[in-house]
C-alpha positions in Angstrom: 3.1 3.3 91.1 5.5 5.3 93.5 5.5 2.7 96.2 5.8 -0.1 93.5 8.9 1.5 92.2 10.4 1.9 95.8 9.9 -1.8 96.5 11.5 -2.5 93.3 14.6 -0.5 94.3 14.8 -2.2 97.5 14.5 -5.7 95.8 17.1 -4.9 93.3 19.5 -4.0 96.2 18.7 -7.1 98.1 19.1 -9.3 94.9 22.6 -7.5 94.3 23.5 -8.5 98.0 22.5 -12.1 97.4 24.5 -12.3 94.2 27.5 -11.0 95.8 27.1 -13.3 98.9 26.5 -10.3 101.3 23.6 -12.3 103.0 25.4 -15.6 103.2 28.0 -16.7 105.9 30.5 -17.5 103.2 33.9 -16.1 102.3 32.7 -13.5 99.5 32.8 -9.9 100.9 31.3 -6.7 99.9 33.5 -3.8 101.2 31.3 -1.0 100.2 27.6 -1.5 100.1 25.5 1.7 100.2 22.0 2.6 101.2 20.2 5.9 102.3 19.2 4.4 105.6 20.8 1.5 107.6 18.6 0.1 110.3 20.7 -2.0 112.8 18.6 -4.4 114.5 15.5 -6.4 113.2 13.4 -5.8 116.4 9.9 -4.5 115.9 11.1 -1.0 115.9 13.6 -1.9 113.1 11.0 -3.6 111.0 8.8 -0.5 111.2 11.5 1.8 110.7 12.7 -0.1 107.5 9.2 -0.1 106.1 8.8 3.6 106.7 12.2 4.5 105.1 11.1 2.4 102.0 7.7 4.1 101.8 9.3 7.6 101.9 11.8 7.0 98.9 15.0 6.0 100.5 17.0 2.8 99.8 17.2 0.9 103.2 19.2 -2.0 104.6 17.6 -3.9 107.5 20.3 -5.6 109.4 19.4 -8.6 111.7 21.7 -8.8 114.6 19.8 -11.4 116.6 18.9 -14.2 114.1 15.2 -13.6 114.6 13.0 -10.8 112.8 10.5 -9.0 114.8 12.1 -8.9 118.4 10.0 -9.9 121.2 6.8 -9.3 119.3 7.5 -12.4 117.4 9.2 -14.1 120.4 6.3 -14.9 122.7 5.5 -11.5 123.9 1.8 -11.5 122.6 0.1 -9.9 125.5 0.8 -6.5 124.6 1.5 -4.0 127.2 -0.4 -1.3 125.4 -1.4 1.2 128.2 -3.7 3.5 126.3 -4.4 2.2 122.9 -5.4 5.6 121.5 -1.9 6.5 121.8 -0.7 4.0 119.2 -0.9 5.3 115.7 1.0 5.0 112.4 2.5 1.6 111.1 2.3 0.3 114.6 -1.4 0.5 114.6 -1.6 -0.9 111.1 0.4 -4.1 112.6 -2.2 -4.6 115.2 -5.2 -4.0 112.9 -3.8 -6.6 110.6 -3.9 -8.9 113.6 -7.5 -7.9 114.1 -8.2 -8.8 110.3 -6.5 -12.2 110.8 -8.4 -13.1 113.8 -11.7 -11.9 112.3 -11.3 -15.0 109.9 -13.0 -18.1 111.1 -10.2 -20.3 109.9 -7.8 -18.5 112.3 -9.4 -20.5 115.0 -8.1 -23.9 114.8 -8.1 -25.0 118.4 -10.8 -23.1 120.1 -13.7 -20.8 119.0 -13.4 -16.9 118.9 -16.1 -16.8 121.5 -14.4 -19.2 124.0 -11.3 -17.0 123.7 -13.1 -13.8 124.4 -14.5 -15.5 127.5 -10.7 -15.8 128.6 -10.0 -12.2 128.5 -9.4 -11.1 124.8 -7.7 -7.7 124.6 -9.2 -5.8 121.6 -10.5 -2.5 120.5 -12.7 -1.7 117.6 -10.0 -1.8 115.0 -7.2 -3.9 116.6 -6.2 -6.9 118.7 -3.5 -6.7 121.5 -3.1 -10.6 122.2 -1.7 -12.8 119.3 0.1 -16.1 118.6 3.9 -15.7 118.0 3.7 -17.4 114.6 1.0 -15.0 113.4 2.9 -12.0 114.6 5.8 -13.3 112.6 3.9 -13.8 109.6 2.2 -10.4 109.8 5.4 -8.7 109.9 6.9 -10.8 107.3 4.1 -9.8 105.0 4.5 -6.1 105.7 8.1 -6.3 104.9 7.6 -8.2 101.7 5.0 -6.0 100.4 7.6 -3.2 100.7 10.5 -5.1 99.2 12.5 -5.3 102.3 14.4 -8.3 103.7 16.3 -8.6 106.9 20.1 -9.3 106.3 22.3 -11.2 108.9 24.8 -8.7 110.2 26.3 -8.4 113.6 28.5 -5.5 114.3 32.2 -6.2 114.6 33.2 -5.5 118.3 36.5 -3.9 117.5 36.5 -1.1 114.9 33.0 -1.8 113.8 32.2 1.8 113.1 34.1 4.1 110.7 33.6 7.7 111.4 34.6 11.0 109.9 34.4 13.3 112.7 30.9 13.1 114.1 29.3 11.4 111.1 29.2 7.6 110.8 30.4 6.5 107.5 30.2 2.8 107.5 29.6 -0.2 109.9 31.5 -3.6 109.5 30.8 -7.1 110.8 33.1 -9.7 112.0 33.6 -11.1 108.6 34.6 -7.7 107.0 31.5 -6.8 105.4 30.6 -3.2 105.6 27.5 -1.0 105.0 27.7 2.6 104.2 24.8 4.8 104.8 23.6 8.5 104.9 21.8 7.9 108.2 21.8 5.0 110.8 19.2 3.8 113.2 20.2 1.9 116.2 17.0 -0.4 116.7 18.7 -3.1 118.9 17.8 -3.9 122.4 21.3 -3.6 123.5 22.4 -0.4 122.0 25.6 -1.8 120.5 25.7 0.6 117.5 25.5 3.8 119.6 28.1 2.5 121.9 30.5 1.6 119.1 29.8 5.0 117.5 31.2 6.6 120.7 27.8 7.9 122.1 27.4 8.4 125.9 25.2 5.7 127.5 24.3 4.7 130.9 23.7 1.1 132.4 22.0 0.5 135.8 20.0 2.7 138.0 20.6 6.4 138.5 20.3 7.9 141.9 17.0 9.8 142.8 19.0 12.8 143.3 20.5 12.9 139.8 17.3 13.8 137.8 15.0 14.9 141.0 13.2 11.6 140.9 11.5 9.4 143.7 11.5 6.0 142.1 15.0 5.5 140.9 17.9 3.9 142.4 17.6 1.2 145.3 14.0 0.6 146.1 13.7 -1.5 149.3 10.8 0.4 150.5 8.7 0.1 147.5 9.7 -3.7 147.3 6.1 -5.0 148.1 5.2 -6.9 145.0 6.6 -10.1 143.7 8.0 -10.6 147.2 8.5 -13.5 149.7 5.1 -14.2 151.6 6.9 -15.4 154.8 10.5 -15.5 156.3 12.9 -17.6 153.9 16.4 -18.4 155.2 19.0 -17.4 152.6 21.8 -19.8 153.6 22.9 -23.1 151.9 22.4 -24.7 155.1 19.3 -23.1 156.8 20.4 -21.2 160.0 24.0 -21.3 159.2 25.6 -18.2 157.6 29.0 -19.9 157.4 27.5 -22.2 154.8 27.2 -19.5 152.4 24.3 -17.9 150.5 22.1 -19.6 148.2 22.5 -19.0 144.5 21.5 -15.7 143.2 21.5 -13.8 146.5 23.9 -10.6 146.3 26.2 -10.4 149.4 26.8 -6.7 148.6 23.1 -5.8 148.7 21.0 -3.8 148.9 22.7 -0.4 148.8 21.7 3.0 150.0 17.9 3.7 149.6 17.5 5.8 146.3 21.2 5.4 145.5 22.7 4.5 142.1 24.0 1.2 141.3 25.1 -0.7 138.0 22.5 -3.5 138.5 19.9 -4.3 135.7 16.4 -5.5 136.2 15.8 -9.2 135.5 15.4 -10.9 132.1 13.3 -14.0 131.1 11.8 -15.8 128.3 8.1 -15.2 127.3 7.3 -18.8 126.9 4.1 -19.8 124.7 2.6 -22.5 126.7 -0.9 -24.5 126.0 -3.2 -26.7 127.7 -4.4 -28.3 124.6 -3.4 -32.1 125.0 -2.9 -32.4 121.0 -0.5 -29.5 121.0 1.3 -29.8 124.2 5.0 -30.8 124.8 6.0 -32.0 128.3 8.2 -29.5 130.1 11.8 -30.6 129.3 14.3 -31.2 132.0 17.4 -29.3 130.9 20.8 -30.8 130.6 22.9 -29.5 133.6 19.8 -29.2 135.9 21.0 -27.8 139.1 18.7 -28.3 142.1 20.4 -25.7 144.1 18.9 -23.0 142.0 15.4 -23.9 143.0 16.0 -24.2 146.8 14.5 -20.8 147.3 11.4 -21.5 145.2 10.8 -24.6 147.5 11.6 -22.9 150.8 9.1 -20.3 149.7 6.4 -22.9 149.4 7.3 -24.3 152.7 7.0 -20.7 154.0 3.4 -20.5 153.0 3.4 -19.5 149.3 0.2 -21.1 147.7 -0.1 -19.6 144.2 1.7 -21.0 141.1 4.6 -18.8 140.3 3.9 -17.7 136.8 1.6 -15.4 134.8 0.0 -17.2 131.9 -2.1 -14.7 129.9 -4.3 -16.5 127.4 -3.7 -16.0 123.5 -5.8 -17.5 120.9 -6.0 -21.1 120.2 -5.6 -22.1 123.9 -1.9 -20.7 124.0 -0.4 -18.4 126.6 2.1 -15.5 126.9 3.6 -16.5 130.1 5.6 -14.0 132.2 7.2 -13.8 135.7 5.0 -13.7 138.8 5.6 -13.9 142.5 8.9 -14.1 144.5 10.7 -16.8 142.6 9.5 -17.3 139.0 10.8 -17.0 135.4 12.8 -13.8 136.2 16.4 -15.0 137.1 17.2 -12.0 139.4 20.7 -10.9 139.6 22.1 -13.0 136.8 22.2 -10.6 133.8 24.2 -7.5 135.3 27.1 -8.3 132.7 24.9 -8.7 129.7 24.3 -5.2 128.4 28.0 -4.5 127.7 29.4 -8.1 127.3 30.8 -9.5 124.1 28.6 -11.7 122.0 30.2 -15.1 123.4 29.5 -13.9 127.0 25.9 -12.9 126.2 25.3 -16.3 124.5 26.4 -18.0 127.7 24.1 -15.8 129.9 21.2 -16.5 127.5 21.8 -20.2 127.7 22.1 -20.2 131.4 18.8 -18.3 131.6 17.1 -20.8 129.3 18.4 -23.8 131.4 17.3 -22.0 134.7 13.7 -21.3 133.3 13.3 -24.9 131.7 14.5 -26.2 135.1 12.1 -23.9 136.9 8.9 -25.5 135.0 10.2 -29.1 135.3 10.5 -28.5 139.1 7.1 -27.0 139.5 5.7 -30.0 137.5 7.8 -32.8 139.3 9.4 -31.9 142.6 7.3 -33.4 145.5 8.2 -30.4 147.8 6.0 -28.4 145.3 2.3 -28.3 146.6 0.3 -31.0 144.6 -2.1 -28.5 143.3 0.5 -26.5 141.7 2.3 -29.6 140.4 -1.1 -30.4 138.9 -1.5 -27.2 137.2 1.9 -27.3 135.6 1.3 -30.8 134.4 -1.9 -29.6 132.7 0.4 -27.4 130.7 3.4 -27.6 128.3 5.2 -25.8 125.5 3.1 -25.2 122.3 4.2 -27.7 119.8 3.2 -25.6 116.8 5.4 -22.6 118.0 9.1 -22.2 117.5 9.0 -25.7 116.2 12.6 -25.3 114.8 13.8 -23.9 118.2 12.7 -26.7 120.5 9.4 -24.9 121.0 11.3 -22.4 123.1 11.4 -18.6 122.2 14.5 -17.6 120.5 15.0 -14.3 122.1 15.5 -13.5 126.0 13.5 -10.5 127.1 16.1 -7.8 127.4 13.9 -5.3 129.4 16.6 -2.9 129.7 20.3 -2.7 128.7 22.3 0.4 127.6 20.4 3.7 127.6 21.7 6.6 125.4 22.5 9.8 127.3 21.4 11.9 124.4 20.2 15.6 123.6 17.3 15.2 126.1 16.7 12.8 128.9 13.3 11.5 129.7 12.7 11.3 133.6 9.9 10.6 136.1 8.8 14.1 135.6 7.8 13.6 131.9 6.0 10.3 132.9 4.0 12.0 135.6 3.3 14.9 133.0 4.9 17.5 135.2 7.1 18.3 132.1 5.4 18.1 128.8 7.8 17.8 125.7 7.4 20.5 123.0 8.7 18.2 120.4 7.0 14.8 120.9 7.6 12.0 118.4 5.3 9.4 119.9 3.5 8.7 123.2 3.8 6.4 126.0 1.2 5.4 128.5 2.2 2.3 130.3 3.1 2.2 134.0 6.6 3.1 135.2 7.4 -0.5 135.4 10.8 -2.1 136.7 11.0 -5.8 137.6 13.0 -7.0 140.5 16.9 -6.2 140.4 18.4 -8.0 143.1 18.1 -10.5 146.0 19.6 -9.5 149.4 19.5 -10.4 152.9 17.4 -8.2 155.2 18.0 -6.9 158.7 16.1 -9.9 160.1 18.3 -12.4 158.1 15.8 -13.4 155.6 15.9 -13.0 151.7 14.1 -10.4 150.1 13.8 -9.1 146.6 14.5 -5.4 145.5 13.8 -3.2 142.6 10.2 -3.9 141.4 8.3 -0.7 140.9 5.0 -0.4 139.4 3.4 3.3 139.4 0.8 4.2 137.0 1.1 7.4 134.9 -1.8 9.8 135.0 -2.2 10.0 131.1 -0.3 9.4 128.0 2.8 11.4 127.7 4.9 12.7 124.8 8.3 11.2 124.2 10.6 14.1 123.1 12.6 14.0 119.8 15.6 14.7 121.9 15.4 11.6 123.5 16.1 9.7 120.2 19.1 11.9 119.5 22.9 11.5 120.6 24.7 14.5 121.8 25.9 16.4 118.6 29.4 16.1 119.6 29.2 12.2 119.5 27.3 11.5 116.3 25.2 13.6 113.9 23.6 10.8 111.7 22.4 8.4 114.1 18.9 8.1 115.8 18.1 5.7 118.7 14.5 4.7 119.0 14.7 1.7 121.3 17.6 2.4 123.8 16.4 6.0 124.2 17.8 8.6 126.5 15.8 8.1 129.7 16.3 7.4 133.4 16.0 3.8 134.5 12.5 4.5 135.8 11.1 6.5 132.9 12.4 3.9 130.7 10.1 1.5 132.4 7.2 3.4 130.8 8.7 3.7 127.5 10.0 0.1 127.0 6.9 -1.5 125.5 7.0 -3.0 122.0 4.1 -0.7 120.6 6.2 2.4 121.8 9.3 1.0 120.1 7.4 0.6 116.8 6.1 4.0 117.1 9.5 5.6 117.7 11.2 3.3 115.0 8.7 5.0 112.5 9.3 8.6 113.8 13.1 8.0 113.6 12.8 6.8 110.1 10.8 9.9 109.1 13.5 12.1 110.7 16.2 10.3 108.9 14.4 10.9 105.6 14.3 14.6 106.4 17.9 14.9 107.3 19.0 13.1 104.1 16.6 15.3 101.9 18.2 18.4 103.4 21.8 17.1 104.0 21.7 18.3 107.7 22.6 16.7 111.0 19.8 14.9 112.8 20.1 17.5 115.6 19.4 20.2 113.1 16.1 18.8 112.0 13.2 21.5 112.2 10.7 20.1 114.5 7.7 21.9 112.8 8.5 20.0 109.5 9.1 16.8 111.4 5.9 17.2 113.2 3.9 17.7 110.1 5.3 14.5 108.5 4.6 12.4 111.5 1.2 13.6 111.6 0.8 12.7 108.0 2.1 9.2 108.7 -0.8 8.6 111.1 1.5 9.1 114.3 -0.3 10.1 117.6 1.7 13.0 119.3 -0.7 14.5 121.6 -4.0 13.4 123.2 -6.7 15.8 124.8 
């Protein structure tokens, strides 16, 4: 009865929005819409946070700033980077359990048998599965939202005067159309951290120096640049051997920088495409409008230098589909082309995303068609294509680019390499991370021998699951006292590499919502929340905070 009443409250709130035109793009405006909790960003973290807020008795508004609900979890990233599955609890675990229940049904297997898929490397535990189709993830999260009476509302923060504050307190946020949302507590669940920045919170973009936090894996990392690397000498110049002809596209003339030194560069982005080898469900690789052959010259020279492996990493999902990621020296990561993205305006970001899409579509078309590509690799790519039954209204292409890292909060506590390696243990954990400290390549540069090299890839395992401190979700008190940040958490670049996994974002989203509820109940700043009570509520919600 209690949850039924909470769902009814949220449905009535959403019905009011629809009646007043809030959820449309028309000219009607609502100047003072109110809720207890405002969740900005309908990522997987945002969805879980909104559900938790509803279940604990708050009215909640889930604002979709991307035009796609579920973030990367529903946009192609089905090969879950789970690390140690025992560290994932709460509503996040419930999501993966629901996926297991879906795939336990024989009718879920329309293009292959479950036994055949298990032979391809199914990732599952006794109660959950960790590999899934995008459409199934989307339907699962949609069902969880509907059961709790929560709907995502299109809303993108205005870039100027989008946040109204009274001292340290956020009073309301507004979009470009003048629509506004008032709330007692706000959660920034976006991948970019736009709300935290607009609220005046400190943040960092790029890599800190190793010396800043006493780390070894931060900053410029040429000595660790051994993976996803060129297998032989590749000439970096437009006309091979002629420096006067200029560098090929994407090679940084200012690189690499001082070893271990800070820079503003950001690790590479890509789309996590859903491909298939099923002839009845396969769409040929499209050749994008504006195809530029020069963008693939490094790829072709790499083959001529001895590369023999197809440069992608397709991980099998159910029904003969894949989650395909970057692999090798020249692949789907468009290295060095996203530096402006984290703090850019919306139009510039859209142009960067469109350029990435054009590059990645052109990459697959080149691999399938260019005669300079080894015949065996062309044959492999011609066996695959985009899955016809995924993202059907988006040209079978994922709607969201994989923003691996953008802004990172500089908050009440900062997670560093020492946390990841368990040399520092959080006294106030609100979730656990367990994946490798993982950074994709950050730049291409010319080395001392005059050849092109990649730099920035780091893959160092953590010894055990480690606790993410509550302070990493909290802005400094002087900047905002009713905002929590469960995605762009306060972490160094290399430590964020262990945090930045979708299950962890979900866990932290739920914990942030629990904290928001406690702050609202007691009418206190989020920085004043007593951890003992927060811990009790998190454990009651099924969160895993420590492991033996």
